[in-house]
C-alpha positions as CSV (number, residue, x, y, z in Angstrom):
1,M,27.5,19.4,26.7
2,P,25.6,22.5,24.8
3,E,24.9,25.5,26.7
4,A,20.9,25.4,27.9
5,P,18.9,28.2,26.5
6,G,18.3,31.6,27.8
7,D,15.1,33.1,29.4
8,H,12.8,33.1,26.2
9,A,11.5,31.3,23.6
10,T,13.8,29.0,21.7
11,W,13.4,27.5,18.2
12,V,14.1,23.6,18.0
13,S,15.6,24.3,14.8
14,D,18.0,26.8,16.3
15,M,19.4,24.5,18.9
16,V,22.3,22.4,18.8
17,W,20.9,18.8,18.3
18,L,22.9,16.3,20.4
19,E,21.7,13.4,18.3
20,S,19.8,13.0,15.2
21,T,18.7,10.0,13.2
22,N,16.3,10.1,10.6
23,G,14.6,7.5,8.4
24,Y,15.4,8.9,5.0
25,G,18.3,11.5,4.3
26,P,19.0,14.1,7.2
27,A,16.3,16.0,9.3
28,E,15.9,19.1,8.1
29,R,15.9,22.5,9.9
30,D,13.0,24.7,8.8
31,R,12.1,22.9,5.8
32,S,10.4,19.6,5.0
33,N,12.4,16.3,5.0
34,G,12.8,16.4,1.1
35,E,14.7,13.4,-0.2
36,S,18.3,12.0,0.5
37,G,20.3,15.4,0.6
38,A,20.7,17.8,3.1
39,A,18.8,21.3,2.4
40,D,16.6,19.7,-0.5
41,G,13.6,19.9,1.4
42,R,10.6,22.6,0.8
43,T,8.8,25.3,2.8
44,L,7.4,23.5,5.9
45,T,3.4,23.2,5.2
46,L,0.6,21.5,6.9
47,A,-2.9,21.7,6.1
48,G,-2.1,24.8,3.5
49,K,-0.6,26.7,6.7
50,I,3.1,27.6,5.7
51,Y,5.7,27.8,8.7
52,E,9.0,29.6,8.9
53,K,10.4,27.7,11.6
54,G,10.4,24.0,12.5
55,I,11.9,20.2,11.6
56,G,11.1,18.1,8.5
57,A,11.6,14.5,9.2
58,H,11.1,11.0,8.0
59,A,9.8,7.9,10.0
60,D,11.7,6.3,11.8
61,S,13.4,9.8,13.3
62,A,14.6,10.9,16.6
63,I,16.0,14.3,17.5
64,E,17.6,15.1,20.9
65,V,18.1,18.2,22.1
66,Y,19.2,19.9,25.7
67,P,16.8,22.4,27.3
68,G,19.0,21.6,30.9
69,G,16.0,21.9,33.1
70,R,15.4,25.6,32.1
71,C,12.3,25.1,29.9
72,T,8.6,24.9,31.3
73,K,6.9,23.9,27.8
74,F,7.6,22.3,24.3
75,T,4.7,23.5,21.7
76,A,4.5,22.4,18.2
77,D,2.3,21.7,15.3
78,V,2.5,18.3,13.8
79,G,1.2,16.3,10.9
80,I,2.5,14.7,7.6
81,D,3.8,17.6,5.3
82,D,1.7,18.7,2.3
83,E,4.0,17.8,-0.2
84,I,2.9,14.3,0.2
85,N,-0.4,15.1,-0.9
86,G,-2.4,12.6,1.3
87,Y,-0.5,9.5,2.0
88,G,2.0,8.7,4.8
89,E,0.9,7.3,8.3
90,V,3.1,8.1,11.3
91,A,2.7,8.9,15.3
92,F,4.8,11.6,16.8
93,S,5.9,11.8,20.5
94,V,7.7,13.7,23.3
95,E,10.4,12.1,25.3
96,A,12.1,13.8,28.5
97,D,14.7,12.3,30.3
98,G,13.6,8.9,28.8
99,E,9.9,9.1,30.0
100,V,7.3,9.4,27.3
101,L,5.1,12.6,28.0
102,W,2.9,12.8,25.0
103,T,2.2,10.5,21.8
104,S,0.0,11.5,18.9
105,P,-2.7,9.8,17.4
106,K,-1.7,8.1,14.1
107,V,-1.5,11.0,11.9
108,T,-2.0,10.2,8.0
109,G,-1.1,12.8,5.1
110,A,-5.1,13.5,4.9
111,S,-5.2,14.3,9.0
112,A,-5.8,17.5,10.3
113,T,-2.8,19.5,12.0
114,V,-2.1,18.1,15.7
115,P,-1.1,21.1,18.1
116,V,1.4,19.9,20.5
117,D,1.8,21.5,24.3
118,V,4.0,19.3,26.8
119,D,4.8,20.7,30.0
120,I,8.5,19.7,30.4
121,R,9.5,21.5,33.5
122,G,12.9,20.3,34.8
123,A,13.7,18.1,31.8
124,R,17.1,18.1,30.7
125,H,17.3,16.0,27.5
126,V,14.2,15.9,25.2
127,E,13.4,13.9,22.0
128,L,11.2,14.5,19.4
129,K,10.4,11.2,17.8
130,V,8.5,10.4,14.6
131,K,7.3,6.7,14.2
132,D,5.9,5.0,11.1
133,T,2.3,3.2,12.3
134,N,1.6,1.1,9.0
135,G,4.9,-0.6,8.0
136,S,5.0,1.3,4.9
137,R,7.3,4.6,5.6
138,S,6.6,5.5,2.2
139,G,5.4,9.3,2.4
140,D,6.2,9.4,6.5
141,H,7.3,13.1,6.2
142,G,6.4,14.2,9.7
143,D,6.9,17.8,10.4
144,W,7.5,19.6,13.8
145,A,6.3,22.7,12.6
146,A,6.8,25.9,15.0
147,A,8.4,23.8,17.3
148,K,9.9,25.7,20.1
149,F,10.6,25.6,23.9
150,T,9.4,28.2,26.4
151,C,12.5,28.8,29.1
152,A,12.7,30.8,32.1
């Protein structure tokens, strides 16, 4: 098991991922999903805002990390990356120790960015999921922009 984060904010893209599944190519650290290769994504961009940190994923995806019960909050901005130009349709969810703590409404490439602020006190394992909502998976490039844990 990796070491739990220390007493500070911890970017999810800087953590060890216990498990990572992704609908197309690998999930990307600090860049959009790109295509089938590793490190082929672009700058994370939601509704014109550029993010230096975060995760670019493609539905259906799940990324599991280990905050080890030391963190109190998970925050991010989520949406379909601007590179998709208006299409794609997904829902995001945050699960902790097997329990769903938060689920977004349906998000499309034309949707506004959705802020995420979830209490995860005591959670040992957290999964960030992006699910296809329309059966197409075309353009389902879901960004977990500025994804981080606040830990104490």
